[in-house]
C-alpha positions in Angstrom: 18.1 -8.5 -29.4 19.9 -10.2 -26.6 20.3 -14.0 -26.1 21.7 -14.3 -22.7 22.4 -17.6 -21.0 19.9 -18.0 -18.1 22.6 -18.8 -15.5 24.6 -15.6 -15.4 21.6 -13.3 -16.0 19.0 -14.9 -13.8 19.1 -13.1 -10.5 17.5 -15.6 -8.1 19.4 -18.2 -6.0 16.6 -19.9 -4.2 17.8 -23.3 -5.3 21.1 -22.8 -3.4 22.2 -26.0 -1.6 22.1 -24.1 1.7 18.3 -23.7 1.4 17.5 -27.4 0.6 16.6 -28.4 4.2 15.2 -25.9 6.7 16.5 -26.3 10.2 13.3 -25.6 12.1 9.6 -26.4 11.7 7.0 -23.8 12.9 7.3 -20.8 15.1 6.3 -19.4 18.5 4.6 -16.0 19.1 5.0 -13.5 21.8 3.2 -10.1 22.0 4.6 -7.3 24.2 5.3 -3.6 24.4 8.8 -2.2 24.0 9.3 1.1 25.7 11.0 3.9 23.7 13.4 6.5 25.0 10.5 9.0 25.6 8.2 6.5 27.3 6.1 5.7 24.3 5.1 2.0 24.1 5.5 0.2 20.8 3.5 -3.0 20.1 5.7 -5.8 18.9 5.1 -9.5 18.0 8.2 -11.7 18.3 8.3 -14.9 16.2 11.0 -17.5 17.0 11.6 -20.9 15.6 9.9 -23.7 17.5 12.1 -25.8 19.8 14.9 -23.2 19.9 17.5 -24.5 22.3 17.7 -22.7 25.6 21.2 -21.2 25.0 20.8 -20.9 21.2 21.2 -17.5 19.7 19.9 -16.4 16.3 19.8 -13.3 14.1 16.6 -11.2 13.9 14.7 -9.6 11.1 13.0 -6.3 12.0 9.8 -5.2 10.2 8.1 -1.9 11.0 4.6 -1.3 9.6 1.8 1.1 9.8 -0.8 -1.5 8.6 -1.1 -3.6 11.8 1.6 -6.1 12.6 -1.1 -8.8 13.2 -4.8 -9.3 13.3 -7.4 -10.4 15.8 -9.9 -12.5 13.9 -13.4 -13.4 14.8 -14.6 -16.9 15.4 -14.5 -19.1 13.3 -11.9 -17.4 11.2 -9.3 -17.4 14.0 -9.4 -21.2 13.9 -7.8 -21.4 10.5 -6.3 -18.0 9.6 -3.0 -17.2 11.1 -2.7 -13.8 12.8 0.6 -12.4 11.6 0.3 -9.7 9.0 2.1 -11.9 6.5 2.2 -15.5 7.7 4.2 -16.9 4.8 7.0 -14.4 5.4 7.1 -15.3 9.1 7.1 -19.0 8.3 9.9 -19.0 5.8 12.2 -16.7 7.8 11.7 -18.6 11.1 12.2 -22.1 9.6 15.5 -21.0 8.2 16.7 -19.8 11.6 15.7 -16.2 12.0 13.6 -14.5 14.7 11.2 -11.9 13.3 10.2 -8.8 15.3 7.2 -7.2 13.6 6.0 -3.9 15.2 3.3 -1.3 14.8 5.1 2.0 14.2 4.5 4.9 16.6 0.9 6.2 16.5 -0.4 3.2 14.6 -2.0 -0.2 15.3 -1.7 -1.1 19.0 1.2 1.2 19.6 1.0 4.4 21.6 2.1 7.8 20.5 1.0 10.1 17.6 2.2 10.8 14.0 2.5 14.3 12.7 3.3 12.8 9.2 4.7 9.5 7.9 8.4 8.7 8.6 9.0 11.4 11.2 12.3 11.7 13.0 10.8 10.2 16.1 9.6 7.2 14.1 13.1 6.6 12.7 14.7 6.9 16.1 12.3 4.3 17.4 14.1 1.8 15.2 17.3 2.4 17.2 15.5 1.7 20.5 14.0 -1.4 19.0 17.3 -2.7 17.7 19.0 -2.0 21.1 16.2 -4.0 22.7 16.5 -6.9 20.3 20.3 -7.4 20.7 19.9 -7.5 24.5 17.4 -10.4 24.3 18.7 -13.8 25.4 18.0 -15.4 22.0 19.7 -12.7 20.0 23.1 -13.2 18.5 23.5 -9.5 18.1 22.8 -9.4 14.3 19.8 -7.6 12.9 18.4 -7.6 9.4 15.9 -5.1 8.0 12.9 -6.1 5.8 10.0 -4.3 4.2 7.7 -3.9 1.2 6.1 -0.5 0.4 5.8 1.5 3.7 7.8 -1.1 5.5 10.4 -0.8 2.8 10.7 2.9 3.6 11.1 2.3 7.3 13.8 -0.3 6.5 15.7 2.0 4.3 15.5 5.0 6.6 16.7 2.7 9.5 19.9 2.2 7.6 20.6 5.9 8.2 21.0 5.2 11.9 24.4 3.4 11.1 23.6 1.0 13.9 26.5 -1.6 14.1 24.0 -4.5 14.6 22.4 -4.0 11.2 24.0 -6.4 8.7 21.7 -6.1 5.7 18.5 -4.6 4.3 15.9 -5.9 1.9 13.9 -2.9 0.5 11.0 -3.7 -1.8 8.7 -1.5 -3.8 9.1 1.7 -1.9 9.2 5.4 -2.9 12.5 7.2 -2.7 11.6 10.8 -3.5 8.3 11.2 -1.6 7.3 14.4 -3.5 7.8 12.9 -7.0 7.2 9.2 -6.3 4.1 9.4 -4.2 2.5 12.8 -3.4 3.1 15.0 -6.5 4.3 12.9 -9.4 5.3 15.4 -12.1 4.1 18.1 -9.8 0.5 16.7 -10.0 -1.3 16.0 -6.8 -2.0 12.2 -6.6 -5.3 13.0 -5.1 -7.4 9.8 -5.2 -4.6 7.5 -4.0 -3.8 9.8 -1.1 -7.5 10.1 -0.2 -7.9 6.4 -0.1 -4.6 5.8 1.7 -5.3 8.5 4.3 -8.8 7.3 5.0 -7.6 3.7 5.4 -4.8 4.8 7.7 -7.1 6.9 9.8 -9.5 4.0 10.3 -6.7 1.5 10.9 -5.4 3.8 13.7 -8.7 3.5 15.4 -7.9 -0.2 15.8 -11.3 -1.6 14.7 -11.8 -4.2 12.0 -14.3 -1.9 10.3 -11.2 -0.1 8.9 -11.3 -2.6 6.0 -14.5 -1.0 4.8 -12.4 1.9 3.6 -11.3 -0.4 0.8 -14.9 -0.8 -0.5 -14.6 1.9 -3.3 -11.8 0.1 -5.0 -11.9 -3.5 -3.7 -15.5 -4.2 -2.6 -15.4 -8.0 -2.5 -12.3 -8.1 -0.3 -13.7 -5.4 2.0 -17.0 -7.3 2.6 -15.2 -10.6 3.4 -12.5 -9.0 5.5 -15.1 -7.2 7.6 -16.6 -10.5 8.5 -13.3 -11.9 9.5 -11.3 -9.1 11.2 -12.3 -7.9 14.6 -9.4 -5.5 15.3 -5.7 -5.1 15.3 -4.1 -7.7 17.5 -3.9 -6.4 21.1 -0.8 -6.9 23.2 -1.8 -9.9 25.4 0.1 -8.8 28.5 -2.2 -5.8 28.7 -5.9 -5.3 29.4 -6.7 -5.9 25.8 -9.9 -3.8 25.5 -8.6 -0.9 27.6 -5.3 -0.7 25.7 -6.9 -0.5 22.3 -9.4 2.1 23.5 -6.5 4.1 24.9 -4.4 4.1 21.8 -7.4 4.8 19.5 -8.1 7.9 21.5 -4.5 9.0 21.3 -4.3 8.3 17.6 -7.1 10.9 17.0 -4.4 13.5 17.2 -2.6 12.0 14.1 -2.2 13.9 10.8 -2.6 12.2 7.4 -1.2 12.9 4.0 -4.4 14.2 2.5 -4.5 16.9 5.2 -1.5 18.6 3.6 -3.0 19.3 0.2 -4.3 22.7 1.4 -0.8 23.8 2.5 1.6 21.9 0.1 1.9 22.3 -3.6 5.6 22.8 -4.2 8.7 20.8 -3.2 9.8 23.6 -0.8 6.4 24.0 1.0 6.5 23.3 4.7 4.4 20.5 6.2 4.7 21.6 9.9 5.4 24.7 12.0 9.1 23.7 12.3 10.0 24.2 8.7 10.0 20.5 7.6 9.4 19.8 3.9 8.6 16.6 2.1 12.2 16.8 0.9 13.5 16.6 4.5 11.8 13.3 5.1 12.6 11.7 1.8 15.1 8.9 1.6 17.6 10.7 -0.6 18.0 13.4 2.1 19.7 10.7 4.2 22.2 9.9 1.5 25.4 10.7 3.5 24.3 8.6 6.5 23.1 5.7 4.5 26.3 5.5 2.5 28.3 5.9 5.8 26.5 2.8 7.1 27.8 0.7 4.1 24.9 -1.7 4.8 24.3 -4.1 1.9 21.0 -3.6 0.2 18.8 -5.9 -1.9 16.2 -3.7 -3.6 13.1 -4.6 -5.7 10.9 -2.6 -8.0 8.7 -3.2 -11.0 8.1 -1.4 -14.3 4.3 -0.8 -13.8 4.2 -0.6 -10.0 3.8 3.1 -9.2 7.3 4.6 -9.5 9.2 1.8 -7.8 11.3 1.1 -11.0 12.4 4.7 -11.0 13.1 4.5 -7.2 15.2 1.4 -7.7 17.3 3.0 -10.5 17.8 6.3 -8.6 18.9 4.4 -5.5 21.3 2.3 -7.6 23.0 5.3 -9.2 23.1 7.5 -6.1 24.0 5.2 -3.2 27.5 3.6 -3.0 26.3 0.8 -0.7 26.7 -2.7 -2.0 23.5 -3.3 -3.9 21.7 -6.1 -5.7 18.8 -4.5 -7.5 15.8 -6.2 -9.3 13.3 -4.6 -11.6 10.6 -7.1 -12.5 7.2 -7.2 -14.2 5.3 -7.8 -11.0 2.6 -6.0 -9.1 3.2 -4.2 -5.8 2.9 -7.3 -3.7 5.1 -9.5 -5.9 2.2 -12.0 -6.4 1.1 -11.4 -9.9 2.4 -10.2 -13.2 2.1 -6.5 -14.3 2.8 -6.7 -18.0 0.9 -6.1 -21.3 1.9 -9.7 -22.3 0.3 -11.5 -19.3 -3.0 -11.5 -17.5 -3.1 -9.5 -14.3 -4.0 -12.9 -12.7 -0.9 -14.6 -13.9 1.4 -15.6 -11.0 4.7 -13.9 -10.6 7.7 -16.0 -11.4 9.3 -17.1 -9.2 6.5 -17.7 -6.8 6.3 -16.2 -3.3 7.9 -19.2 -1.5 10.9 -19.1 -3.8 11.1 -15.3 -3.5 11.3 -15.6 0.2 14.0 -18.3 0.0 15.9 -16.0 -2.2 15.8 -13.3 0.5 17.0 -15.8 3.1 20.0 -16.5 0.8 20.8 -12.7 0.8 20.6 -12.5 4.6 22.8 -15.5 5.0 25.4 -14.0 2.7 25.3 -10.8 4.7 26.0 -12.8 7.9 28.9 -14.6 6.2 30.2 -11.4 4.7 29.9 -12.8 1.2 28.2 -9.8 -0.4 30.0 -8.5 -3.5 31.0 -4.8 -3.1 30.2 -4.3 -6.8 26.7 -3.0 -7.5 24.6 -5.1 -9.9 21.1 -4.4 -11.4 18.9 -7.1 -13.0 16.0 -6.0 -15.1 13.3 -7.9 -16.9 12.4 -7.2 -20.5 8.7 -7.7 -21.1 7.8 -9.4 -24.3 11.2 -10.9 -24.7 10.7 -12.5 -21.2 14.3 -12.4 -20.3 16.4 -11.0 -17.4 19.4 -8.8 -18.2 22.3 -7.9 -15.9 24.2 -4.6 -15.9 26.5 -2.7 -13.5 25.5 0.8 -14.5 22.4 2.8 -15.6 21.4 3.5 -18.3 22.4 0.3 -20.1 25.7 0.9 -22.0 24.2 0.1 -25.4 21.2 2.4 -25.0 20.7 5.0 -27.8 18.0 7.7 -27.7 16.1 7.7 -31.0 13.8 10.6 -32.0 10.3 9.8 -33.2 8.4 12.9 -34.4 4.8 14.0 -34.4 3.6 14.5 -37.9 0.6 15.4 -39.9 -2.3 12.9 -40.1 -1.5 12.0 -36.5 1.6 10.0 -37.5 4.5 9.1 -35.2 7.5 8.9 -37.5 11.3 9.0 -37.6 11.0 11.7 -40.2 11.4 15.2 -38.9 8.6 17.6 -40.0 9.6 19.7 -43.0 6.6 22.0 -43.4 6.7 25.5 -42.0 3.3 25.1 -40.4 1.6 22.1 -38.8 -0.3 21.6 -35.5 -3.2 19.8 -33.9 -5.7 21.1 -31.4 -7.1 19.2 -28.5 -9.7 20.2 -25.9 -8.9 18.6 -22.6 -11.3 15.8 -21.8 -11.7 15.7 -18.0 -13.5 12.3 -18.3 -10.4 10.5 -19.4 -9.0 7.9 -17.0 -6.6 5.0 -16.6 -9.1 3.4 -14.2 -8.6 2.0 -10.7 -6.2 -0.7 -11.6 -3.3 1.5 -12.7 0.2 2.0 -11.4 -1.0 4.1 -8.5 -3.8 1.9 -7.3 -1.5 -1.1 -7.1 0.0 0.7 -4.0 -3.3 -0.3 -2.4 -2.4 -4.0 -3.0 -4.4 -4.2 -6.2 -3.4 -5.9 -9.5 -2.3 -3.8 -12.5 -4.7 -3.9 -15.4 -5.1 -1.1 -18.0 -8.5 -1.8 -19.6 -10.3 -0.2 -22.4 -7.5 1.6 -24.1 -9.4 1.6 -27.3 -12.2 3.6 -25.6 -9.9 5.8 -23.6 -7.7 6.7 -26.6 -10.7 8.2 -28.3 -10.8 10.8 -25.6 -7.1 11.7 -26.2 -4.9 13.1 -28.9 -3.1 10.1 -30.4 -0.1 9.7 -32.8 0.6 6.2 -34.2 3.5 4.8 -36.1 3.6 2.5 -39.1 4.2 -1.1 -38.3 7.7 -1.7 -37.1 10.0 -3.1 -39.8 12.0 -5.0 -37.2 11.8 -5.9 -33.5 13.2 -3.3 -31.0 14.1 -3.4 -27.3 13.1 -0.3 -25.5 14.8 0.0 -22.1 15.0 3.3 -20.2 13.1 6.5 -19.8 11.3 7.8 -22.9 11.6 11.6 -23.0 8.8 13.9 -24.2 9.7 17.1 -26.1 6.6 19.0 -27.0 5.9 22.5 -28.2 2.4 23.7 -27.4 0.1 26.7 -26.9 -2.7 26.7 -24.3 -5.7 28.9 -23.6 -4.9 28.6 -19.8 -1.9 29.5 -17.7 -1.9 26.1 -16.0 -2.8 22.6 -16.8 -1.6 19.0 -16.9 0.0 17.0 -19.8 -0.2 13.3 -19.4 1.4 11.0 -22.1 0.7 7.3 -22.5 3.1 5.2 -24.4 1.4 2.2 -26.0 1.7 -0.4 -28.7 -0.8 -2.0 -31.1 -0.3 -5.7 -31.8 -1.0 -7.7 -34.9 -4.6 -8.0 -33.9 -5.0 -4.3 -33.6 -5.4 -4.5 -29.8 -3.9 -1.6 -27.8 -1.6 -2.3 -24.9 -0.3 0.2 -22.4 3.4 0.3 -21.7 4.2 3.3 -19.5 3.2 6.9 -19.0 4.3 10.2 -17.3 2.8 13.6 -16.6 3.9 17.2 -15.8 1.9 20.1 -14.4 2.6 22.8 -17.0 3.6 25.6 -14.5 6.5 23.3 -13.6 7.9 23.1 -17.1 11.0 25.2 -16.4 14.2 23.1 -16.8 16.1 24.2 -13.7 19.7 25.3 -13.8 20.2 24.5 -10.1 22.1 21.4 -9.0 19.5 18.7 -8.5 19.1 17.3 -4.9 20.5 14.0 -6.2 22.0 12.5 -9.4 19.4 12.5 -12.1 19.4 11.1 -15.6 16.2 12.8 -16.8 15.3 16.5 -17.3 15.4 18.3 -13.9 12.4 20.3 -12.8 12.8 21.8 -9.3 9.1 21.9 -8.5 9.8 24.8 -6.2 7.6 27.9 -5.9 10.2 30.3 -7.3 10.4 28.3 -10.5 6.7 28.2 -11.5 6.2 29.4 -15.0 2.5 30.1 -16.1 1.9 29.9 -19.8 1.4 33.2 -21.5 -1.2 34.0 -24.1 0.1 33.0 -27.6 3.3 31.6 -26.1 4.7 28.5 -27.6 5.9 26.6 -24.5 8.5 23.9 -24.6 7.5 20.9 -22.5 10.3 18.4 -21.8 9.9 15.6 -19.2 10.5 11.9 -18.8 8.1 9.1 -18.8 8.5 6.4 -16.2 11.1 3.8 -17.3 10.3 0.5 -19.0 11.9 -2.5 -20.6 10.0 -4.1 -23.4 10.5 -5.9 -26.7 8.2 -4.7 -29.5 8.0 -7.2 -32.3 8.2 -6.6 -36.0 4.8 -5.5 -37.2 3.7 -3.9 -34.0 2.8 -0.2 -34.1 3.8 2.4 -31.4 1.5 5.0 -30.1 1.5 8.0 -27.8 -1.9 9.1 -26.4 -1.9 12.7 -25.0 -4.3 14.0 -22.5 -4.7 16.6 -19.7 -6.6 14.7 -17.0 -6.9 11.3 -15.2 -10.1 11.7 -13.2 -9.6 8.5 -11.1 -6.1 9.5 -10.0 -5.1 13.1 -10.2 -6.4 16.5 -9.1 -7.9 18.7 -11.8 -5.7 21.4 -13.4 -6.8 24.1 -13.8 -9.5 23.9 -11.1 -12.0 25.7 -13.4 -12.3 26.1 -17.1 -11.5 23.7 -20.0 -8.1 24.4 -21.7 -7.6 23.9 -25.4 -4.0 23.1 -26.4 -2.4 23.4 -29.8 0.4 20.9 -30.2 3.0 22.1 -32.8 4.7 19.7 -35.2 6.5 21.6 -37.9 10.0 22.6 -39.1 10.5 25.1 -36.3 8.7 23.4 -33.5 9.4 19.7 -34.0 7.5 18.0 -31.2 9.0 14.5 -30.6 9.5 11.6 -28.4 13.0 10.3 -27.6 12.8 6.5 -27.3 15.6 4.6 -25.5 16.5 1.8 -27.9 19.0 -1.0 -27.0 21.4 -1.6 -29.9 
């Protein structure tokens, strides 16, 4: 167990002397269209500090969203709710001397154009046109910063691939990095419910009306009802005929495509998403590695252990990109507002709070402008339970050791390797099992993370539990599953939940992972980027249906975590083959029965990353 001093390990510098007194108070707003190279008009709101001197020039922060750059509220809500998408972000950035340009990406909000799929080449090139426009404004000092969370984080990161000389730094928060594995097909499993909700929300947002918020009703009914009363539409560009322009763009947006539309044509990593041969791999961030590294733009990246796959994305970016990087992996939800930890309520506020988080980002931008960014990469991660930050310069942590814990008879999880020649457990897949609608995937829809009713859900699963730990252990890294199983069906899904049971016998969820069984082949090909976990290609040529009476080896990684389990806690893995509120059903018909082997020959086990 570590006992670091807070000062060298604590990542945040929001108390820096330079941030004590903001230079400005308040901001002005201007709405306009910026015309792209092909004539498409992009809606933009420009926020500048109030009382900016006539000849004063300041740096600019560019944000590119598909969720409306700003809102038009109904009376009386417009009298007391500010219209920017994120008013606190705009306020903090402007009082510290930055202009903010927040735009609706091509084919969304009040912008013209269409979208064949998210993050198209045209959408990326729009960023160049926007930056060129910014640096030619009278108030611009020629320096541009990039900022974004989630979708906006992706647009910020992809914009670095343009290698535009005006870009001096990028803050990239909670975004996917490998779109196939981190969003659409995690473990080769179609992320059906999230993509349905995300697509239906996007489709309605693109029609510009406030009724789009009703698409949130299935998973956030209270917010949907209140927001419907308040929100009239996306904010129109004031220099235009407001009603006509929104009607025009809504009509054009009807030609858009949405992620859920691709399920019929995409299953594998190498499946094409258009008639031009584009694949999900082609639009993923890692495919731009050479250009992003060439830019040498400093990055400040954030992820969280239980926020979808953003911790994994943060780690992969850290080990694959040579850019100067400060990386953070926290115990927060997707919006950085609340904790996402088994040791805290989902309502507990994130620490530090939003204002201090934003001041921290200002400090990074200022350091970029002053060329004070360290070329050495550093990653800070938060250990849940210990409630401490750790600082490392490489991943995995240098003191990590993978320790095997074996499945044994009587549903025991033990360090003792099975010695009997026979031993197995059978399990009929329960398609009613679920992690609910507050899991790591639903937080992408701006929801808190809360894994309820694990005692009830574990009764639907095949579980193996350890004896109470004899001493406290820190687990940091990717747990690795090594199973040997038989199945009555060629295809299926294996999902593994890693949990602990506290001194009061309450079950707490730590992390999970899943693999579609036809993707179990460990590929001998070179992976598309540096990986530290078992490599499955997820390509059509590598599918491997399970044969009758075959003992199939299943090896894959769970999502990374960092947690301190105290002496007396018990560890548990809960194994299933479905998550009805998240994933597509595999197989589409029939109910598989699996036989999980745990014997001398087939020693199914879990490798746990222990910090020594």
